N, C-alpha and C positions, 0 to 999 in steps of 0.2 A: 462599180466600173470594171469592165473586163480588162485584164492585163493581156497584152499581146505577146510580149517578150518575157522571158524568165526574169524573175526578180534579181537585180544585181545586188552585190554585196555592199549595201548602203545602210546608213542609220539616219532616220528622219525624225526630227523633233518638231512638233507644231503646237503653238499656243494661239487660241482664237479668243478674242474679246471684243467688247463694244465700248467705244469712247463717245461721250456726248449723248444727247437724247434727240428723239424725233427726227426732223429733217436735217438737223445739224449733226446727227450721229454718223459714226463710221464703224464699219466692221473691220477690225484690224487682225491680220494674221501675221505672226512672227514665226519663221521657220529656219531650221538649220539642217543641212544635209552634209553628211560625211561619206566620202567614197572610201570604203574599207577594202575595196577590191584592188586588183593589180593592173587594171586597164583604165584609161581615161573614159569619162562619160560626157554626154551632152545633156545639160539640165535645161529643160524648157522653162525659162523664167523671164522672158521679155515679151509681154503682150503689147501689140501695137496700139497706139493712141494717136489721134490727130495732133499735128504740130505744124501750124501754118498750112502751107500747101503740100506738106509731106506727112510722114509718119515718124514717130519716135518709138523706139523699142524699149519700153519702160518696165523695169523690174519691180516697180511699186504698184502696178495695176494687174488685174486678172480678169478672166472670163467669168460670167455668172450664168449658170444654166440649171434648169430643174433636173432633179434626179429621182422623182417619184414621191408620192404621199407626204407632202409637206417638206421634203428635203431639198435643199439647194446646194449645189457645188460651186464654190469659189475655186477656180482652177487656173493653173498655169501648165497647160499640156497641149499636145496635138489632138485634133479631133478627126475622126474618119469622115470620108465623103458621105454626105447625107443620102439616104435611100429615097430618091425621087427621080421621076422622069419628066418633071415639070420645070426644072431649072437646070442650067448648065453654067459652068464657070470657065471663062476663057483662060484665066490664070488663077490657080488655087490661092487662097489667102495664106499668108506666111506668119510665122511667129519667131521670135529670137530665142537663142539658146546660149548658155555659157559653158565653156569647156571646163571640166572639173578633173584635175589630175588625180591619179591614185594616191590615197592618203590625205588628200586635201579636203577642206570643208568650205561650205558656202552658206552665208546667212543673208536672209532678206526679210523685209517687212512690207506687206501688201495692205493697202487701205482701200476699202470699197464703200462709197456713200450709202447711207440708209435713207429711205427704204431701198431694198435691193431692186435693181433693174436688170433684166436679162441682157446679156452681152455674149454673143457667139460669133466665131469667125465666119460662119455661114449666113449670118443675118437672122431675122426674126420671122421669116416666111420662106419656106422652101417649096412653095407652090400649092399648099393645102390650107392657107390661111395663117393668121398670126399665131406664133408660138409664145406661150406665156409661162411665167414662173408659177409654181403651186401657190394657191391662195386658200388658207394662210400659209406662210412660211413658218414652220415650227422648229426646224433645225438646219444647221449648215455644216459642211465639212470642206476641208481644203484638200485639193488633189494636185499633185505635181508629177509631170512627165519626165522620165529619165530615159534617154536613148542610148543604146549600147551597140557595140560592133563597129566594124569598119564602114565609114560612109559609102553609100551607093548612089549612083546617078538618080535613081528613083526617089531619093530623099528630097530632091529639089534644093540641095544645100548651096547657099551663096554666102559670101562674106561681104558685108557692106559697112563701111566705117568702123571696122573692128568688131562687128557683131555677126555671129553665125546665124543665118536665117534658114528655117526649114519650112517645107510646104505641108499644110494640112491636107489630109486625104491621100497622101502619097506613101511611098515605101517606108518613110521614117515612122509612120503610125504603127506599123507592124513591128518595128525594132524598138518601140517604146514600151516601158513598163510604167503603169500609173500607180503611184503611191498615194493613199488617201488617209487622212486622219479619221478618228472616230467622229460620228456626228455630235455636234454640240447644240443643245437646246438654245433657241433664239426667242426671246420673249421678254 
């Protein structure tokens, strides 16, 4: 994954494991991020999920996208606007973030049902037909977005019920650095 912003002074620890078997299994990612820098950061850690007639900004869920040759990313990050002239979005999808003060740490556990199913903020078809995960999936990695700098209007930043929301495809993508674990074999 290409990083757009310089890597902030952070320490990321990630553990990836599988609980259960078959259709009852879960891919579980436990991660801890420490802001070792002197400025606060926005950690992209709240992926939306349906909740009644609305959305919940859930720190226990993640996006699931293909990353090439059997690799799948389980990700909590901002995604750039897809390259397509066949689709348009009246309002870009949003994702939640947590403010992380200098010197502070944040720990989360993400659980994704097995078998893995693609989940992208832009959907599964951007005008060229269905987008699928690699088959077979041979490895997974966890990726986390960290946004640095003074918030700009192009970030689409809103605060809703105490959660910071950022727009995919906007200026926050450029201010984001994506931290990824090493790929872990899945099998």
